N, CA and C atoms of all chains as a GROMACS GRO file, in nm:
protein
  591
    1MET      N    1  -2.494   1.823  14.542
    1MET     CA    2  -2.356   1.792  14.578
    1MET      C    3  -2.295   1.698  14.475
    2THR      N    4  -2.178   1.734  14.428
    2THR     CA    5  -2.112   1.649  14.330
    2THR      C    6  -1.979   1.598  14.385
    3ILE      N    7  -1.957   1.469  14.370
    3ILE     CA    8  -1.831   1.410  14.413
    3ILE      C    9  -1.759   1.359  14.290
    4THR      N   10  -1.632   1.392  14.279
    4THR     CA   11  -1.554   1.340  14.166
    4THR      C   12  -1.444   1.250  14.222
    5LEU      N   13  -1.460   1.121  14.203
    5LEU     CA   14  -1.359   1.026  14.248
    5LEU      C   15  -1.271   0.992  14.128
    6ASN      N   16  -1.141   0.971  14.156
    6ASN     CA   17  -1.058   0.925  14.044
    6ASN      C   18  -1.080   0.774  14.026
    7HIS      N   19  -1.020   0.719  13.923
    7HIS     CA   20  -1.046   0.579  13.888
    7HIS      C   21  -1.012   0.484  14.003
    8PHE      N   22  -0.895   0.510  14.065
    8PHE     CA   23  -0.850   0.419  14.170
    8PHE      C   24  -0.938   0.428  14.294
    9SER      N   25  -0.970   0.549  14.337
    9SER     CA   26  -1.053   0.561  14.459
    9SER      C   27  -1.194   0.506  14.435
   10ALA      N   28  -1.244   0.522  14.311
   10ALA     CA   29  -1.375   0.463  14.279
   10ALA      C   30  -1.368   0.310  14.291
   11ALA      N   31  -1.257   0.254  14.243
   11ALA     CA   32  -1.240   0.108  14.250
   11ALA      C   33  -1.229   0.061  14.394
   12VAL      N   34  -1.159   0.140  14.478
   12VAL     CA   35  -1.142   0.102  14.619
   12VAL      C   36  -1.277   0.106  14.693
   13VAL      N   37  -1.354   0.212  14.670
   13VAL     CA   38  -1.486   0.224  14.735
   13VAL      C   39  -1.576   0.109  14.692
   14PHE      N   40  -1.577   0.084  14.563
   14PHE     CA   41  -1.658  -0.025  14.509
   14PHE      C   42  -1.617  -0.158  14.573
   15SER      N   43  -1.486  -0.185  14.577
   15SER     CA   44  -1.435  -0.311  14.633
   15SER      C   45  -1.475  -0.326  14.779
   16LEU      N   46  -1.462  -0.218  14.854
   16LEU     CA   47  -1.493  -0.221  14.997
   16LEU      C   48  -1.640  -0.259  15.020
   17CYS      N   49  -1.729  -0.188  14.953
   17CYS     CA   50  -1.873  -0.211  14.973
   17CYS      C   51  -1.912  -0.352  14.926
   18ALA      N   52  -1.865  -0.390  14.809
   18ALA     CA   53  -1.901  -0.523  14.755
   18ALA      C   54  -1.845  -0.634  14.845
   19SER      N   55  -1.721  -0.615  14.895
   19SER     CA   56  -1.659  -0.718  14.980
   19SER      C   57  -1.737  -0.738  15.110
   20ILE      N   58  -1.784  -0.627  15.169
   20ILE     CA   59  -1.860  -0.638  15.294
   20ILE      C   60  -1.987  -0.720  15.269
   21VAL      N   61  -2.058  -0.688  15.159
   21VAL     CA   62  -2.182  -0.761  15.130
   21VAL      C   63  -2.152  -0.909  15.099
   22PHE      N   64  -2.048  -0.933  15.019
   22PHE     CA   65  -2.013  -1.072  14.986
   22PHE      C   66  -1.977  -1.150  15.112
   23GLY      N   67  -1.897  -1.087  15.198
   23GLY     CA   68  -1.854  -1.155  15.320
   23GLY      C   69  -1.973  -1.196  15.406
   24ILE      N   70  -2.066  -1.103  15.425
   24ILE     CA   71  -2.182  -1.130  15.513
   24ILE      C   72  -2.275  -1.234  15.452
   25THR      N   73  -2.295  -1.224  15.320
   25THR     CA   74  -2.398  -1.310  15.260
   25THR      C   75  -2.348  -1.449  15.217
   26HIS      N   76  -2.217  -1.462  15.199
   26HIS     CA   77  -2.168  -1.589  15.146
   26HIS      C   78  -2.111  -1.686  15.249
   27ARG      N   79  -2.103  -1.642  15.374
   27ARG     CA   80  -2.047  -1.730  15.477
   27ARG      C   81  -2.138  -1.733  15.600
   28ASP      N   82  -2.118  -1.836  15.685
   28ASP     CA   83  -2.209  -1.856  15.799
   28ASP      C   84  -2.161  -1.797  15.931
   29THR      N   85  -2.034  -1.817  15.964
   29THR     CA   86  -1.986  -1.768  16.094
   29THR      C   87  -1.916  -1.633  16.080
   30THR      N   88  -1.908  -1.560  16.190
   30THR     CA   89  -1.847  -1.426  16.188
   30THR      C   90  -1.703  -1.431  16.139
   31ARG      N   91  -1.628  -1.528  16.190
   31ARG     CA   92  -1.487  -1.541  16.152
   31ARG      C   93  -1.472  -1.564  16.002
   32GLU      N   94  -1.555  -1.656  15.950
   32GLU     CA   95  -1.551  -1.686  15.806
   32GLU      C   96  -1.592  -1.564  15.722
   33MET      N   97  -1.690  -1.489  15.776
   33MET     CA   98  -1.737  -1.369  15.704
   33MET      C   99  -1.624  -1.268  15.689
   34VAL      N  100  -1.552  -1.245  15.800
   34VAL     CA  101  -1.442  -1.148  15.797
   34VAL      C  102  -1.333  -1.195  15.701
   35ARG      N  103  -1.299  -1.322  15.712
   35ARG     CA  104  -1.193  -1.377  15.625
   35ARG      C  105  -1.231  -1.367  15.478
   36TYR      N  106  -1.356  -1.404  15.446
   36TYR     CA  107  -1.400  -1.402  15.307
   36TYR      C  108  -1.412  -1.258  15.255
   37GLY      N  109  -1.456  -1.168  15.342
   37GLY     CA  110  -1.464  -1.027  15.304
   37GLY      C  111  -1.326  -0.972  15.270
   38LEU      N  112  -1.228  -1.003  15.354
   38LEU     CA  113  -1.091  -0.957  15.329
   38LEU      C  114  -1.035  -1.020  15.200
   39TYR      N  115  -1.067  -1.149  15.181
   39TYR     CA  116  -1.021  -1.220  15.061
   39TYR      C  117  -1.077  -1.151  14.936
   40CYS      N  118  -1.209  -1.122  14.938
   40CYS     CA  119  -1.273  -1.056  14.823
   40CYS      C  120  -1.210  -0.920  14.797
   41PHE      N  121  -1.187  -0.844  14.906
   41PHE     CA  122  -1.128  -0.711  14.892
   41PHE      C  123  -0.989  -0.720  14.828
   42ALA      N  124  -0.911  -0.816  14.876
   42ALA     CA  125  -0.776  -0.834  14.821
   42ALA      C  126  -0.783  -0.874  14.673
   43MET      N  127  -0.877  -0.961  14.639
   43MET     CA  128  -0.892  -1.004  14.500
   43MET      C  129  -0.936  -0.889  14.410
   44PHE      N  130  -1.028  -0.808  14.460
   44PHE     CA  131  -1.075  -0.692  14.382
   44PHE      C  132  -0.956  -0.598  14.355
   45LEU      N  133  -0.883  -0.565  14.463
   45LEU     CA  134  -0.772  -0.472  14.448
   45LEU      C  135  -0.660  -0.532  14.363
   46GLY      N  136  -0.634  -0.661  14.384
   46GLY     CA  137  -0.534  -0.732  14.303
   46GLY      C  138  -0.572  -0.724  14.156
   47GLY      N  139  -0.700  -0.745  14.128
   47GLY     CA  140  -0.750  -0.738  13.990
   47GLY      C  141  -0.730  -0.599  13.930
   48VAL      N  142  -0.752  -0.496  14.014
   48VAL     CA  143  -0.734  -0.358  13.967
   48VAL      C  144  -0.588  -0.334  13.927
   49PHE      N  145  -0.495  -0.376  14.015
   49PHE     CA  146  -0.353  -0.357  13.985
   49PHE      C  147  -0.311  -0.436  13.862
   50LEU      N  148  -0.359  -0.561  13.854
   50LEU     CA  149  -0.326  -0.648  13.740
   50LEU      C  150  -0.376  -0.587  13.609
   51ALA      N  151  -0.501  -0.543  13.611
   51ALA     CA  152  -0.560  -0.482  13.490
   51ALA      C  153  -0.485  -0.353  13.455
   52GLY      N  154  -0.447  -0.278  13.558
   52GLY     CA  155  -0.372  -0.154  13.536
   52GLY      C  156  -0.240  -0.180  13.466
   53TRP      N  157  -0.166  -0.277  13.519
   53TRP     CA  158  -0.036  -0.310  13.458
   53TRP      C  159  -0.055  -0.368  13.317
   54ALA      N  160  -0.160  -0.450  13.298
   54ALA     CA  161  -0.186  -0.508  13.166
   54ALA      C  162  -0.213  -0.397  13.064
   55MET      N  163  -0.290  -0.296  13.106
   55MET     CA  164  -0.320  -0.185  13.015
   55MET      C  165  -0.196  -0.102  12.986
   56TRP      N  166  -0.111  -0.088  13.090
   56TRP     CA  167   0.015  -0.013  13.071
   56TRP      C  168   0.103  -0.085  12.968
   57LEU      N  169   0.110  -0.219  12.978
   57LEU     CA  170   0.190  -0.297  12.884
   57LEU      C  171   0.132  -0.290  12.743
   58LEU      N  172   0.002  -0.296  12.731
   58LEU     CA  173  -0.063  -0.290  12.600
   58LEU      C  174  -0.041  -0.156  12.532
   59ARG      N  175  -0.031  -0.052  12.616
   59ARG     CA  176  -0.017   0.083  12.562
   59ARG      C  177   0.121   0.106  12.504
   60ARG      N  178   0.219   0.032  12.551
   60ARG     CA  179   0.358   0.053  12.508
   60ARG      C  180   0.388  -0.014  12.374
   61MET      N  181  -4.987  -3.216  17.730
   61MET     CA  182  -4.843  -3.191  17.710
   61MET      C  183  -4.806  -3.204  17.562
   62ALA      N  184  -4.852  -3.315  17.501
   62ALA     CA  185  -4.826  -3.337  17.358
   62ALA      C  186  -4.893  -3.229  17.274
   63ASN      N  187  -5.016  -3.193  17.317
   63ASN     CA  188  -5.088  -3.089  17.244
   63ASN      C  189  -5.015  -2.956  17.249
   64SER      N  190  -4.963  -2.925  17.370
   64SER     CA  191  -4.892  -2.799  17.388
   64SER      C  192  -4.766  -2.793  17.300
   65THR      N  193  -4.695  -2.905  17.292
   65THR     CA  194  -4.574  -2.910  17.207
   65THR      C  195  -4.612  -2.892  17.060
   66THR      N  196  -4.718  -2.959  17.018
   66THR     CA  197  -4.763  -2.947  16.879
   66THR      C  198  -4.805  -2.804  16.848
   67GLU      N  199  -4.877  -2.742  16.943
   67GLU     CA  200  -4.921  -2.603  16.923
   67GLU      C  201  -4.801  -2.510  16.909
   68LYS      N  202  -4.699  -2.535  16.993
   68LYS     CA  203  -4.578  -2.452  16.987
   68LYS      C  204  -4.512  -2.465  16.850
   69LYS      N  205  -4.504  -2.591  16.800
   69LYS     CA  206  -4.440  -2.616  16.671
   69LYS      C  207  -4.517  -2.548  16.557
   70VAL      N  208  -4.650  -2.554  16.566
   70VAL     CA  209  -4.734  -2.492  16.463
   70VAL      C  210  -4.714  -2.340  16.465
   71ALA      N  211  -4.714  -2.283  16.588
   71ALA     CA  212  -4.695  -2.138  16.601
   71ALA      C  213  -4.559  -2.095  16.546
   72GLN      N  214  -4.455  -2.178  16.574
   72GLN     CA  215  -4.320  -2.147  16.526
   72GLN      C  216  -4.313  -2.153  16.373
   73ALA      N  217  -4.380  -2.257  16.317
   73ALA     CA  218  -4.382  -2.271  16.171
   73ALA      C  219  -4.454  -2.153  16.106
   74GLU      N  220  -4.563  -2.108  16.169
   74GLU     CA  221  -4.637  -1.993  16.115
   74GLU      C  222  -4.553  -1.867  16.118
   75SER      N  223  -4.481  -1.846  16.232
   75SER     CA  224  -4.398  -1.725  16.243
   75SER      C  225  -4.283  -1.731  16.144
   76THR      N  226  -4.228  -1.852  16.121
   76THR     CA  227  -4.121  -1.867  16.021
   76THR      C  228  -4.175  -1.834  15.882
   77GLY      N  229  -4.296  -1.882  15.853
   77GLY     CA  230  -4.358  -1.855  15.723
   77GLY      C  231  -4.381  -1.708  15.699
   78ILE      N  232  -4.427  -1.638  15.804
   78ILE     CA  233  -4.450  -1.493  15.791
   78ILE      C  234  -4.317  -1.421  15.771
   79MET      N  235  -4.217  -1.461  15.852
   79MET     CA  236  -4.086  -1.395  15.843
   79MET      C  237  -4.022  -1.417  15.706
   80ALA      N  238  -4.048  -1.534  15.646
   80ALA     CA  239  -3.991  -1.564  15.514
   80ALA      C  240  -4.044  -1.470  15.406
   81VAL      N  241  -4.158  -1.408  15.432
   81VAL     CA  242  -4.214  -1.310  15.337
   81VAL      C  243  -4.177  -1.168  15.379
   82VAL      N  244  -4.190  -1.141  15.509
   82VAL     CA  245  -4.169  -1.004  15.559
   82VAL      C  246  -4.021  -0.961  15.548
   83ALA      N  247  -3.930  -1.051  15.590
   83ALA     CA  248  -3.787  -1.014  15.593
   83ALA      C  249  -3.734  -0.976  15.454
   84PRO      N  250  -3.758  -1.058  15.348
   84PRO     CA  251  -3.711  -1.015  15.216
   84PRO      C  252  -3.778  -0.887  15.168
   85ALA      N  253  -3.907  -0.871  15.197
   85ALA     CA  254  -3.980  -0.752  15.149
   85ALA      C  255  -3.924  -0.625  15.213
   86ILE      N  256  -3.908  -0.629  15.345
   86ILE     CA  257  -3.857  -0.510  15.415
   86ILE      C  258  -3.708  -0.489  15.383
   87GLY      N  259  -3.638  -0.601  15.360
   87GLY     CA  260  -3.496  -0.594  15.322
   87GLY      C  261  -3.477  -0.532  15.185
   88TRP      N  262  -3.571  -0.555  15.095
   88TRP     CA  263  -3.564  -0.492  14.963
   88TRP      C  264  -3.590  -0.341  14.976
   89PHE      N  265  -3.690  -0.307  15.057
   89PHE     CA  266  -3.729  -0.166  15.070
   89PHE      C  267  -3.620  -0.084  15.141
   90ILE      N  268  -3.570  -0.138  15.251
   90ILE     CA  269  -3.460  -0.070  15.324
   90ILE      C  270  -3.345  -0.170  15.333
   91PRO      N  271  -3.235  -0.144  15.259
   91PRO     CA  272  -3.123  -0.239  15.262
   91PRO      C  273  -3.078  -0.273  15.404
   92GLY      N  274  -3.064  -0.402  15.433
   92GLY     CA  275  -3.017  -0.446  15.565
   92GLY      C  276  -3.128  -0.465  15.667
   93ALA      N  277  -3.247  -0.410  15.640
   93ALA     CA  278  -3.356  -0.420  15.738
   93ALA      C  279  -3.407  -0.563  15.751
   94GLY      N  280  -3.392  -0.643  15.646
   94GLY     CA  281  -3.432  -0.784  15.651
   94GLY      C  282  -3.352  -0.861  15.755
   95HIS      N  283  -3.226  -0.819  15.775
   95HIS     CA  284  -3.142  -0.882  15.877
   95HIS      C  285  -3.174  -0.825  16.015
   96MET      N  286  -3.195  -0.693  16.018
   96MET     CA  287  -3.221  -0.628  16.148
   96MET      C  288  -3.350  -0.678  16.210
   97ILE      N  289  -3.452  -0.702  16.128
   97ILE     CA  290  -3.580  -0.749  16.180
   97ILE      C  291  -3.566  -0.890  16.241
   98GLN      N  292  -3.459  -0.959  16.201
   98GLN     CA  293  -3.433  -1.093  16.257
   98GLN      C  294  -3.322  -1.088  16.363
   99LYS      N  295  -3.301  -0.967  16.414
   99LYS     CA  296  -3.206  -0.942  16.524
   99LYS      C  297  -3.060  -0.965  16.487
  100ARG      N  298  -3.028  -0.957  16.356
  100ARG     CA  299  -2.887  -0.960  16.313
  100ARG      C  300  -2.847  -0.813  16.293
  101TRP      N  301  -2.830  -0.743  16.406
  101TRP     CA  302  -2.811  -0.598  16.402
  101TRP      C  303  -2.684  -0.555  16.330
  102ILE      N  304  -2.573  -0.620  16.363
  102ILE     CA  305  -2.445  -0.576  16.305
  102ILE      C  306  -2.442  -0.605  16.156
  103ARG      N  307  -2.484  -0.727  16.119
  103ARG     CA  308  -2.488  -0.762  15.977
  103ARG      C  309  -2.578  -0.666  15.901
  104GLY      N  310  -2.696  -0.641  15.956
  104GLY     CA  311  -2.792  -0.550  15.892
  104GLY      C  312  -2.734  -0.410  15.878
  105GLY      N  313  -2.668  -0.363  15.984
  105GLY     CA  314  -2.610  -0.229  15.982
  105GLY      C  315  -2.501  -0.216  15.877
  106LEU      N  316  -2.416  -0.320  15.869
  106LEU     CA  317  -2.308  -0.316  15.769
  106LEU      C  318  -2.363  -0.322  15.627
  107LEU      N  319  -2.466  -0.404  15.607
  107LEU     CA  320  -2.528  -0.412  15.474
  107LEU      C  321  -2.589  -0.278  15.437
  108PHE      N  322  -2.659  -0.218  15.533
  108PHE     CA  323  -2.722  -0.086  15.511
  108PHE      C  324  -2.615   0.016  15.472
  109LEU      N  325  -2.509   0.020  15.551
  109LEU     CA  326  -2.401   0.117  15.528
  109LEU      C  327  -2.339   0.098  15.389
  110SER      N  328  -2.308  -0.027  15.354
  110SER     CA  329  -2.241  -0.053  15.226
  110SER      C  330  -2.330  -0.019  15.108
  111ILE      N  331  -2.453  -0.069  15.111
  111ILE     CA  332  -2.542  -0.054  14.995
  111ILE      C  333  -2.587   0.091  14.979
  112VAL      N  334  -2.623   0.154  15.092
  112VAL     CA  335  -2.669   0.293  15.084
  112VAL      C  336  -2.555   0.386  15.042
  113SER      N  337  -2.434   0.364  15.098
  113SER     CA  338  -2.322   0.451  15.058
  113SER      C  339  -2.292   0.436  14.910
  114LEU      N  340  -2.293   0.311  14.861
  114LEU     CA  341  -2.263   0.289  14.719
  114LEU      C  342  -2.366   0.361  14.631
  115PHE      N  343  -2.492   0.351  14.669
  115PHE     CA  344  -2.600   0.414  14.591
  115PHE      C  345  -2.587   0.567  14.596
  116LEU      N  346  -2.568   0.620  14.716
  116LEU     CA  347  -2.561   0.766  14.730
  116LEU      C  348  -2.436   0.823  14.663
  117LEU      N  349  -2.326   0.749  14.672
  117LEU     CA  350  -2.205   0.794  14.602
  117LEU      C  351  -2.229   0.797  14.452
  118GLY      N  352  -2.300   0.696  14.402
  118GLY     CA  353  -2.335   0.692  14.260
  118GLY      C  354  -2.415   0.815  14.220
  119LEU      N  355  -2.510   0.851  14.304
  119LEU     CA  356  -2.592   0.971  14.277
  119LEU      C  357  -2.505   1.096  14.280
  120ALA      N  358  -2.418   1.104  14.383
  120ALA     CA  359  -2.332   1.222  14.398
  120ALA      C  360  -2.231   1.233  14.284
  121MET      N  361  -2.200   1.121  14.220
  121MET     CA  362  -2.107   1.124  14.107
  121MET      C  363  -2.180   1.154  13.976
  122GLN      N  364  -2.305   1.199  13.988
  122GLN     CA  365  -2.388   1.236  13.872
  122GLN      C  366  -2.424   1.115  13.785
  123GLY      N  367  -2.434   0.998  13.850
  123GLY     CA  368  -2.474   0.878  13.776
  123GLY      C  369  -2.618   0.889  13.729
  124ARG      N  370  -2.651   0.810  13.626
  124ARG     CA  371  -2.787   0.815  13.570
  124ARG      C  372  -2.869   0.699  13.625
  125ILE      N  373  -2.995   0.726  13.654
  125ILE     CA  374  -3.084   0.621  13.702
  125ILE      C  375  -3.171   0.575  13.584
  126TYR      N  376  -3.193   0.444  13.575
  126TYR     CA  377  -3.272   0.390  13.464
  126TYR      C  378  -3.420   0.385  13.501
  127LYS      N  379  -3.504   0.420  13.404
  127LYS     CA  380  -3.648   0.409  13.424
  127LYS      C  381  -3.695   0.279  13.359
  128ALA      N  382  -3.819   0.237  13.391
  128ALA     CA  383  -3.876   0.119  13.326
  128ALA      C  384  -3.880   0.146  13.177
  129ASN      N  385  -3.830   0.051  13.098
  129ASN     CA  386  -3.827   0.072  12.953
  129ASN      C  387  -3.836  -0.060  12.879
  130GLY      N  388  -3.870  -0.053  12.754
  130GLY     CA  389  -3.880  -0.175  12.672
  130GLY      C  390  -3.790  -0.164  12.552
  131GLY      N  391  -3.683  -0.088  12.566
  131GLY     CA  392  -3.594  -0.065  12.452
  131GLY      C  393  -3.472  -0.156  12.450
  132ASP      N  394  -3.356  -0.094  12.462
  132ASP     CA  395  -3.230  -0.166  12.457
  132ASP      C  396  -3.216  -0.262  12.576
  133ILE      N  397  -3.158  -0.379  12.549
  133ILE     CA  398  -3.146  -0.483  12.653
  133ILE      C  399  -3.061  -0.434  12.771
  134LEU      N  400  -2.957  -0.356  12.742
  134LEU     CA  401  -2.871  -0.304  12.851
  134LEU      C  402  -2.947  -0.204  12.938
  135ASP      N  403  -3.035  -0.128  12.876
  135ASP     CA  404  -3.118  -0.034  12.953
  135ASP      C  405  -3.214  -0.110  13.044
  136MET      N  406  -3.268  -0.219  12.991
  136MET     CA  407  -3.362  -0.300  13.072
  136MET      C  408  -3.288  -0.363  13.191
  137LEU      N  409  -3.166  -0.414  13.163
  137LEU     CA  410  -3.087  -0.475  13.272
  137LEU      C  411  -3.047  -0.369  13.375
  138GLY      N  412  -3.017  -0.249  13.326
  138GLY     CA  413  -2.985  -0.138  13.415
  138GLY      C  414  -3.103  -0.107  13.507
  139PHE      N  415  -3.221  -0.111  13.450
  139PHE     CA  416  -3.342  -0.086  13.530
  139PHE      C  417  -3.359  -0.194  13.637
  140VAL      N  418  -3.339  -0.320  13.597
  140VAL     CA  419  -3.351  -0.431  13.694
  140VAL      C  420  -3.253  -0.412  13.810
  141GLY      N  421  -3.129  -0.374  13.776
  141GLY     CA  422  -3.029  -0.350  13.880
  141GLY      C  423  -3.070  -0.235  13.972
  142ASP      N  424  -3.113  -0.126  13.914
  142ASP     CA  425  -3.152  -0.008  13.994
  142ASP      C  426  -3.269  -0.038  14.086
  143VAL      N  427  -3.366  -0.114  14.035
  143VAL     CA  428  -3.486  -0.144  14.114
  143VAL      C  429  -3.451  -0.223  14.241
  144GLY      N  430  -3.342  -0.297  14.236
  144GLY     CA  431  -3.298  -0.374  14.352
  144GLY      C  432  -3.274  -0.289  14.475
  145ALA      N  433  -3.245  -0.161  14.453
  145ALA     CA  434  -3.216  -0.073  14.567
  145ALA      C  435  -3.342  -0.035  14.645
  146GLY      N  436  -3.458  -0.074  14.595
  146GLY     CA  437  -3.585  -0.060  14.669
  146GLY      C  438  -3.624   0.083  14.698
  147GLY      N  439  -3.630   0.116  14.827
  147GLY     CA  440  -3.673   0.249  14.871
  147GLY      C  441  -3.586   0.360  14.815
  148LEU      N  442  -3.456   0.331  14.802
  148LEU     CA  443  -3.364   0.433  14.748
  148LEU      C  444  -3.400   0.467  14.604
  149TYR      N  445  -3.438   0.364  14.528
  149TYR     CA  446  -3.478   0.385  14.388
  149TYR      C  447  -3.606   0.468  14.382
  150ILE      N  448  -3.702   0.432  14.467
  150ILE     CA  449  -3.831   0.504  14.468
  150ILE      C  450  -3.808   0.651  14.506
  151LEU      N  451  -3.725   0.672  14.609
  151LEU     CA  452  -3.694   0.809  14.654
  151LEU      C  453  -3.626   0.889  14.542
  152THR      N  454  -3.533   0.824  14.474
  152THR     CA  455  -3.460   0.891  14.365
  152THR      C  456  -3.554   0.930  14.252
  153MET      N  457  -3.643   0.836  14.215
  153MET     CA  458  -3.737   0.864  14.107
  153MET      C  459  -3.835   0.974  14.148
  154ALA      N  460  -3.880   0.968  14.273
  154ALA     CA  461  -3.978   1.065  14.321
  154ALA      C  462  -3.922   1.206  14.320
  155ASN      N  463  -3.792   1.219  14.348
  155ASN     CA  464  -3.730   1.352  14.351
  155ASN      C  465  -3.666   1.392  14.218
  156ASP      N  466  -3.681   1.304  14.121
  156ASP     CA  467  -3.625   1.331  13.988
  156ASP      C  468  -3.474   1.349  13.991
  157TRP      N  469  -3.407   1.273  14.077
  157TRP     CA  470  -3.260   1.277  14.083
  157TRP      C  471  -3.203   1.180  13.979
  158GLY      N  472  -3.077   1.195  13.950
  158GLY     CA  473  -3.009   1.101  13.861
  158GLY      C  474  -3.058   1.105  13.718
  159GLN      N  475  -3.098   1.223  13.671
  159GLN     CA  476  -3.151   1.233  13.535
  159GLN      C  477  -3.058   1.307  13.439
  160GLY      N  478  -2.945   1.353  13.491
  160GLY     CA  479  -2.855   1.434  13.409
  160GLY      C  480  -2.784   1.349  13.302
  161ALA      N  481  -2.739   1.420  13.196
  161ALA     CA  482  -2.665   1.350  13.091
  161ALA      C  483  -2.524   1.322  13.140
  162ILE      N  484  -2.471   1.205  13.105
  162ILE     CA  485  -2.336   1.168  13.151
  162ILE      C  486  -2.233   1.246  13.070
  163ALA      N  487  -2.153   1.328  13.141
  163ALA     CA  488  -2.060   1.415  13.070
  163ALA      C  489  -1.914   1.378  13.094
  164PHE      N  490  -1.886   1.296  13.195
  164PHE     CA  491  -1.747   1.257  13.222
  164PHE      C  492  -1.740   1.114  13.274
  165ALA      N  493  -1.618   1.056  13.273
  165ALA     CA  494  -1.602   0.914  13.301
  165ALA      C  495  -1.655   0.872  13.438
  166THR      N  496  -1.629   0.953  13.539
  166THR     CA  497  -1.670   0.911  13.674
  166THR      C  498  -1.822   0.912  13.689
  167ALA      N  499  -1.892   0.990  13.605
  167ALA     CA  500  -2.039   0.987  13.610
  167ALA      C  501  -2.088   0.849  13.566
  168ASP      N  502  -2.018   0.791  13.469
  168ASP     CA  503  -2.053   0.656  13.424
  168ASP      C  504  -2.027   0.556  13.537
  169TYR      N  505  -1.919   0.578  13.614
  169TYR     CA  506  -1.894   0.494  13.732
  169TYR      C  507  -2.011   0.506  13.830
  170GLY      N  508  -2.062   0.628  13.845
  170GLY     CA  509  -2.175   0.653  13.934
  170GLY      C  510  -2.296   0.569  13.894
  171THR      N  511  -2.322   0.564  13.762
  171THR     CA  512  -2.433   0.483  13.712
  171THR      C  513  -2.413   0.336  13.750
  172LYS      N  514  -2.291   0.290  13.734
  172LYS     CA  515  -2.260   0.149  13.769
  172LYS      C  516  -2.270   0.125  13.919
  173PHE      N  517  -2.227   0.223  13.997
  173PHE     CA  518  -2.236   0.213  14.144
  173PHE      C  519  -2.382   0.187  14.186
  174MET      N  520  -2.474   0.262  14.124
  174MET     CA  521  -2.615   0.248  14.163
  174MET      C  522  -2.671   0.112  14.120
  175ILE      N  523  -2.631   0.067  14.001
  175ILE     CA  524  -2.678  -0.065  13.955
  175ILE      C  525  -2.625  -0.174  14.049
  176VAL      N  526  -2.496  -0.164  14.082
  176VAL     CA  527  -2.436  -0.266  14.168
  176VAL      C  528  -2.497  -0.262  14.308
  177ALA      N  529  -2.528  -0.141  14.358
  177ALA     CA  530  -2.593  -0.131  14.490
  177ALA      C  531  -2.724  -0.209  14.488
  178GLY      N  532  -2.801  -0.195  14.380
  178GLY     CA  533  -2.927  -0.270  14.367
  178GLY      C  534  -2.905  -0.420  14.362
  179LEU      N  535  -2.804  -0.461  14.285
  179LEU     CA  536  -2.777  -0.605  14.273
  179LEU      C  537  -2.728  -0.663  14.406
  180LEU      N  538  -2.645  -0.585  14.477
  180LEU     CA  539  -2.598  -0.632  14.608
  180LEU      C  540  -2.716  -0.644  14.705
  181ASN      N  541  -2.812  -0.552  14.690
  181ASN     CA  542  -2.930  -0.561  14.777
  181ASN      C  543  -3.012  -0.687  14.748
  182PHE      N  544  -3.016  -0.728  14.622
  182PHE     CA  545  -3.084  -0.854  14.588
  182PHE      C  546  -3.018  -0.972  14.662
  183ILE      N  547  -2.884  -0.971  14.667
  183ILE     CA  548  -2.811  -1.077  14.739
  183ILE      C  549  -2.845  -1.072  14.887
  184ALA      N  550  -2.850  -0.949  14.943
  184ALA     CA  551  -2.883  -0.932  15.085
  184ALA      C  552  -3.024  -0.982  15.114
  185VAL      N  553  -3.116  -0.956  15.020
  185VAL     CA  554  -3.255  -1.001  15.037
  185VAL      C  555  -3.260  -1.154  15.040
  186ALA      N  556  -3.186  -1.218  14.948
  186ALA     CA  557  -3.182  -1.365  14.944
  186ALA      C  558  -3.125  -1.420  15.075
  187ASP      N  559  -3.024  -1.351  15.129
  187ASP     CA  560  -2.962  -1.394  15.254
  187ASP      C  561  -3.062  -1.381  15.370
  188ALA      N  562  -3.138  -1.272  15.371
  188ALA     CA  563  -3.240  -1.253  15.476
  188ALA      C  564  -3.344  -1.365  15.469
  189TYR      N  565  -3.379  -1.404  15.346
  189TYR     CA  566  -3.475  -1.513  15.328
  189TYR      C  567  -3.418  -1.645  15.383
  190HIS      N  568  -3.291  -1.671  15.353
  190HIS     CA  569  -3.228  -1.795  15.401
  190HIS      C  570  -3.224  -1.799  15.554
  191ILE      N  571  -3.202  -1.685  15.616
  191ILE     CA  572  -3.202  -1.679  15.763
  191ILE      C  573  -3.344  -1.707  15.814
  192ALA      N  574  -3.442  -1.648  15.745
  192ALA     CA  575  -3.582  -1.663  15.789
  192ALA      C  576  -3.630  -1.808  15.784
  193ILE      N  577  -3.586  -1.881  15.681
  193ILE     CA  578  -3.631  -2.021  15.670
  193ILE      C  579  -3.541  -2.119  15.747
  194GLY      N  580  -3.437  -2.064  15.810
  194GLY     CA  581  -3.351  -2.147  15.894
  194GLY      C  582  -3.240  -2.217  15.821
  195LYS      N  583  -3.219  -2.180  15.695
  195LYS     CA  584  -3.110  -2.241  15.616
  195LYS      C  585  -2.975  -2.187  15.658
  196LYS      N  586  -2.977  -2.065  15.715
  196LYS     CA  587  -2.855  -2.000  15.761
  196LYS      C  588  -2.878  -1.944  15.899
  197ARG      N  589  -2.774  -1.942  15.981
  197ARG     CA  590  -2.790  -1.889  16.117
  197ARG      C  591  -2.788  -1.738  16.118
   0.00000   0.00000   0.00000
């Protein structure tokens, strides 16, 4: 079975999985875990958009 | 009474010592199992789901798996990352999966997915150890 993800969906899947692990392993209480997981996910996705726009600007 | 309390403490210390070895070992072999064995079912399940999906997606994207090697430093680091996935790595090697040549960009993402899955499992193993020694709840 072969799956072909585009760049953005690959980044989203990666961010989701990494954020869940970071949230669980880096914080002590459930509430903090959820908050930190969401924070990491937002930072990952924010980084993707930022890098995307930076590359778009560099290309012009 | 004092003897009974001391015996209980000794037994608890022994069980903590055993768990500090068993939880990381089983957690390395099966992602998330180090948490599940310590009755952190939801955490263990989420870790299992995240790490296994990342690894399997990497395989499905035709990512390459690294074998033990003494060549290029990046290849060696790739191997270290892949080995972190434990049982998944052994299963992949045993079935000769992940050996294809990388022909397109997303296949390279697949290779990275598998390395990151292994590295995330290392973090999960460390977390299981911290729970076992009582450093984390």
